[in-house]
C-alpha positions in Angstrom: 2.1 1.6 12.2 -0.4 2.9 14.7 -2.5 0.6 16.8 -6.3 1.2 17.1 -7.0 0.8 20.8 -10.4 -0.6 20.1 -8.8 -3.6 18.4 -6.9 -6.5 19.9 -4.3 -9.0 18.5 -5.9 -11.9 16.7 -4.5 -15.3 15.7 -4.8 -16.0 12.0 -4.4 -19.2 10.0 -2.0 -19.1 7.1 -3.7 -20.6 4.0 -0.7 -20.1 1.7 2.6 -18.3 1.6 4.6 -18.3 -1.7 7.3 -16.3 -3.4 5.9 -14.5 -6.4 9.1 -12.5 -7.4 12.6 -12.3 -6.1 12.3 -11.9 -2.3 8.6 -10.9 -2.7 6.1 -13.1 -1.0 2.3 -13.4 -1.1 0.6 -14.6 2.0 -3.1 -15.5 2.3 -4.4 -15.6 5.9 -7.8 -16.4 7.3 -9.1 -14.0 9.9 -12.8 -13.3 9.6 -13.0 -10.2 11.7 -10.1 -8.4 9.9 -11.5 -9.4 6.5 -14.9 -8.1 7.4 -13.7 -4.7 8.5 -10.8 -4.1 6.0 -10.9 -1.2 3.5 -8.6 -0.5 0.6 -5.4 1.2 1.7 -5.4 0.0 5.2 -2.8 -2.3 6.8 -2.3 -4.9 9.5 0.5 -5.4 12.0 2.1 -8.8 11.7 3.9 -10.2 14.8 7.1 -12.3 14.8 7.2 -15.4 17.0 10.8 -14.7 18.0 11.0 -12.9 21.4 14.0 -11.0 20.0 11.7 -9.1 17.6 9.1 -7.5 19.7 7.9 -4.8 17.3 5.3 -5.8 14.8 5.8 -5.4 11.0 3.2 -3.2 9.3 2.1 -4.7 6.0 -0.5 -3.2 3.7 -3.6 -5.2 2.7 -3.4 -6.4 -0.9 -6.8 -8.2 -1.3 -9.8 -9.0 0.9 -12.3 -11.8 0.5 -15.1 -11.1 3.0 -17.1 -14.2 2.0 -14.3 -16.6 2.9 -12.8 -14.4 5.7 -9.5 -14.1 3.9 -6.9 -11.3 3.6 -3.9 -11.2 1.3 -0.6 -9.4 2.0 2.4 -9.1 -0.2 5.7 -8.2 1.4 9.4 -7.9 0.5 11.9 -9.7 2.6 14.2 -7.0 3.9 15.2 -8.0 7.4 14.9 -10.8 10.0 11.2 -10.1 10.7 10.1 -10.6 7.1 12.6 -13.4 6.6 10.8 -15.2 9.5 7.4 -14.6 7.7 8.8 -16.1 4.5 9.5 -19.4 6.3 5.9 -19.8 7.5 3.8 -22.5 5.7 0.2 -23.3 5.1 -1.4 -24.5 8.4 0.9 -22.3 10.6 -0.6 -19.5 12.6 0.5 -15.9 13.0 -0.7 -13.1 15.2 -2.0 -9.9 13.5 -3.6 -6.7 14.5 -6.0 -4.9 12.2 -7.3 -3.6 10.1 -5.5 -0.3 10.8 -5.0 3.2 9.5 -7.0 5.4 7.2 -7.3 4.0 3.7 -8.3 5.5 0.3 -11.4 7.7 0.0 -13.1 6.1 -3.0 -14.6 8.8 -5.3 -17.4 8.3 -7.8 -15.4 9.3 -10.8 -15.7 8.5 -14.5 -12.0 7.7 -14.9 -9.4 7.0 -12.2 -5.6 6.8 -12.6 -3.8 4.4 -10.3 0.0 4.6 -9.9 2.1 2.1 -8.0 5.8 1.6 -7.5 7.5 -1.6 -6.3 6.1 -2.9 -3.0 3.8 0.1 -3.1 1.8 -1.8 -5.7 0.0 -4.4 -3.6 -2.3 -2.1 -1.6 -3.6 -0.7 -4.9 -5.1 -4.0 -6.0 -8.0 -4.0 -3.6 -8.6 -0.3 -4.4 -8.8 -1.0 -8.2 -11.3 -3.8 -7.5 -13.6 -1.3 -5.7 -13.3 1.7 -7.9 -16.2 2.7 -10.1 -15.8 3.8 -13.7 -12.9 3.5 -16.1 -9.5 2.6 -14.5 -6.0 3.1 -16.0 -3.2 1.5 -14.0 0.5 2.4 -14.2 3.0 0.2 -12.3 6.7 0.7 -12.0 9.4 -1.8 -10.9 13.2 -1.9 -10.7 13.3 -5.2 -12.6 10.6 -7.8 -13.4 7.1 -7.4 -12.1 4.4 -9.0 -10.0 0.6 -8.9 -9.6 0.2 -7.6 -13.2 -2.3 -10.3 -14.2 -4.4 -9.6 -11.1 -4.6 -5.9 -12.1 -5.4 -6.7 -15.7 -8.7 -8.4 -14.5 -10.0 -5.0 -13.5 -8.2 -2.3 -15.5 -6.0 -1.2 -18.4 -2.4 -1.7 -17.2 0.9 -0.1 -18.3 4.3 -1.3 -16.9 7.6 0.4 -16.6 10.9 -1.1 -15.3 14.2 0.6 -14.6 16.1 -2.0 -16.7 13.5 -2.5 -19.4 13.0 -6.2 -18.4 9.2 -5.8 -18.5 7.2 -3.1 -20.4 8.8 0.3 -21.1 12.3 1.1 -19.9 12.3 4.1 -17.5 10.2 5.4 -14.6 6.5 4.9 -14.2 5.9 8.7 -14.3 7.9 8.9 -17.6 5.6 6.2 -19.0 2.5 8.2 -17.8 3.7 11.2 -19.8 4.4 9.1 -22.8 1.0 7.4 -22.8 -0.8 10.5 -21.8 -2.8 10.8 -18.6 -6.4 11.8 -18.5 -8.7 11.3 -15.6 -10.5 12.8 -12.6 -8.3 11.6 -9.8 -5.0 9.9 -9.1 -4.5 7.2 -6.4 -0.9 6.3 -5.7 1.4 4.3 -3.4 5.2 3.8 -3.7 8.6 5.3 -3.0 8.8 9.0 -2.1 10.4 10.2 -5.4 7.6 8.7 -7.3 5.0 10.2 -5.0 6.6 13.6 -5.4 6.3 13.3 -9.2 2.7 12.1 -8.9 1.9 15.1 -6.7 3.4 17.5 -9.2 1.6 15.8 -12.1 -1.7 16.1 -10.4 -1.1 19.8 -9.8 -0.2 20.2 -13.5 -3.4 18.4 -14.6 -5.4 20.3 -11.9 -6.9 17.1 -10.5 -7.1 15.5 -7.1 -4.6 12.9 -5.9 -4.5 10.6 -2.9 -1.1 9.2 -1.9 -0.2 6.5 0.5 3.0 7.3 2.3 5.6 4.8 3.2 7.5 5.6 6.5 9.5 3.4 8.8 7.6 2.7 11.9 9.1 2.4 15.4 6.9 1.5 18.3 3.8 0.4 16.3 1.3 2.1 18.7 1.8 5.7 17.8 3.8 6.7 20.9 7.3 7.2 19.5 6.4 9.8 16.9 8.8 8.1 14.5 6.6 8.2 11.4 5.6 11.8 11.1 5.1 13.7 7.9 4.8 17.4 7.2 1.3 18.6 6.4 0.1 22.1 5.3 -1.8 23.9 8.0 -3.2 27.3 8.9 -0.5 28.0 11.5 2.2 30.6 11.9 4.7 28.4 10.2 2.3 27.1 7.6 2.5 23.5 8.4 2.0 20.9 11.1 3.1 17.3 11.7 0.9 14.2 11.4 1.6 10.5 12.1 1.5 8.3 9.0 0.3 5.4 11.2 -2.5 7.3 12.9 -3.6 10.0 10.4 -2.6 8.0 7.3 -1.2 6.2 5.6 -3.3 7.9 2.8 -3.3 11.7 2.5 -4.6 14.3 0.1 -1.5 15.0 -2.0 -2.2 18.8 -1.9 -1.7 18.7 1.9 1.6 16.8 1.9 4.9 18.8 2.1 7.8 16.7 0.9 
């Protein structure tokens, strides 16, 4: 994800790093500057110690504790970089850069709908903590679940899993239709098929939606143009391209062309 040139790499102390689901880890790190500036929906770049892995790994912020200078990230082990992170222990240090990106624009609404899928769920927790009014959360997973109890502290929560191991069997958007969705705005983060369904649902309900896009990043400084997405624009062809790292990761759903 894109680097803010006004920021510099910081060393952070790992407070804890534990597996909370199969290959899903929750790391709490202490870095006062990042914690003080962080906003819901933003991310940090986390750097590997191995010289063979130069590029940082962008990981969304899950929770922020400004009073204690702590930030929490939740990540899935999918490659050598995140595998290295999973081996780190309390007392170790890790280099990070952040907070980065454009997060959610919190609206003063009576009722908000929050929709998360898989590892797109963590960045929604800090959002839910900061949203005013009534909040209804829908979370979807392939199997099992994580962070549910944390969400239940702040909102009404509904769970769907592909295999029916937790909550309702099926997709999270199917569950939304079954429960019935009413609200003023939708906030969502997760896999692209889910975001497409959320965008369509928001259009059907005629309400606003903000979606956090997940794209594979290359250079991490916005130079490689590897994380572009298509956005509606008043141009001859009707669209333009924006970088998820620099202009996002959160976009108005109405603007995104999938």
